[in-house]
N, C-alpha and C positions, 0 to 999 in steps of 0.2 A: 603517714607524712604529717608533719607541722603543722598546728590553723597560726589563727593571727593572734596575736598578747593581745591582750587587754591593759589598762594603765598599769594596774597594780603588778600584774606578770611581768609588763617594761618595763616600770620600776624594779622588781628585783635581780631582773637581768643586768638594769644598770650595777645595782649592789653585787652581784657574782662575779661582773666584768671588775670591775672596781677589787675586790679579793680575786680576782686571780693573776693582775697585775702586778699586786703588792706580794705576791706568793704565797697567797692565803690559800688558796684551793689550784688545781692543778689543771682542770678542766670542766666545762659544762655544757648542756648544750637544751634547748629547747624540747619538751614533748618529744624525744628520741625511741622511746618503747611503749608497748601497750602489756600491763602484769596481767594475765588468766589467773583468777582469782577462785571461781569455778567452773563445772561444766556447762550450765545453763547460759552461755553468755552474759557471763558475770565480768567482767575486763575492767582492771582502770587503769587509767593513762597520766602520771603523776606528771605536773609543768615542767617538771627540769629535773635530770639526772644531774651529777655533781661526782667530779673526782678529786677527794683531797687530796694532799700533798702526799700520801706513802698509798696510793693506787686504793683506797678503800672507796665504796660507791654508797652516793646518799640519793633520795631523792627528794623533793622539794614540792609542795603544793601549798598555791598562793589561795587566800580566801580573802575577802570583804566580810565574809559572816559565815559560820559554819554550821551548815545543815549536818542532821543526823546522819541521813545515808551519808554524807561523804566520813563522816566519822568512821561509821562503821566498815566501810571501803579501806581508811586508812588502817582501822583496828585490825582489821583481817589479813592486807598484807602484809601489814607487821608481823604480826603471825606468821602468816605462808611462806615468806621470806626474810627468816631471821637472819640472811645475811648481811642486812641492809638493814642503815635508818633511815627513818622517815620523819624530815620536818615541815610542820605546818605555819606559815607564815603568815601573817596580820598584821597590817599598817595598824600603826601606833598612831593615835591621834594627836592635830600638832599642836593642842594645847596642852599635851604629854610628851612635848619634847620630840614629837615627829619620831620618826625611821621605823620598825619592825618590830614584832615580838613574834620570837619564835618558840612552838612547843616539839619536846622530840617524841617520836613513836619509835619503840623496838625493844627488842629482849629486854623484857624487865624493868621496861624504863616507858616511864609516860611523865612526860612534866611539863608544864608548862613557864610561859614566859612573858 
């Protein structure tokens, strides 16, 4: 069951809906799945599941700041589930033009943006 979105998640949901309406993505949902990373109750619930227009699935995680624990979970998830792309979304400061910065985690990929 999905929780309640915080301000950053709500802003990213607005961006995803804009992308959907523009035909840039096909579908998105807030907290629809939990990924099991290890046996002893080590799970990861990405903020958003997104399907692009080709049917490929991505998971998007929004963060106001990035804790080491969150980075480790995202790296483990991208290693364990190489069929998905994981994107980390940060809000860009208004003084820097606003919007979002996106980093990508996936097979052979770790980039900042």
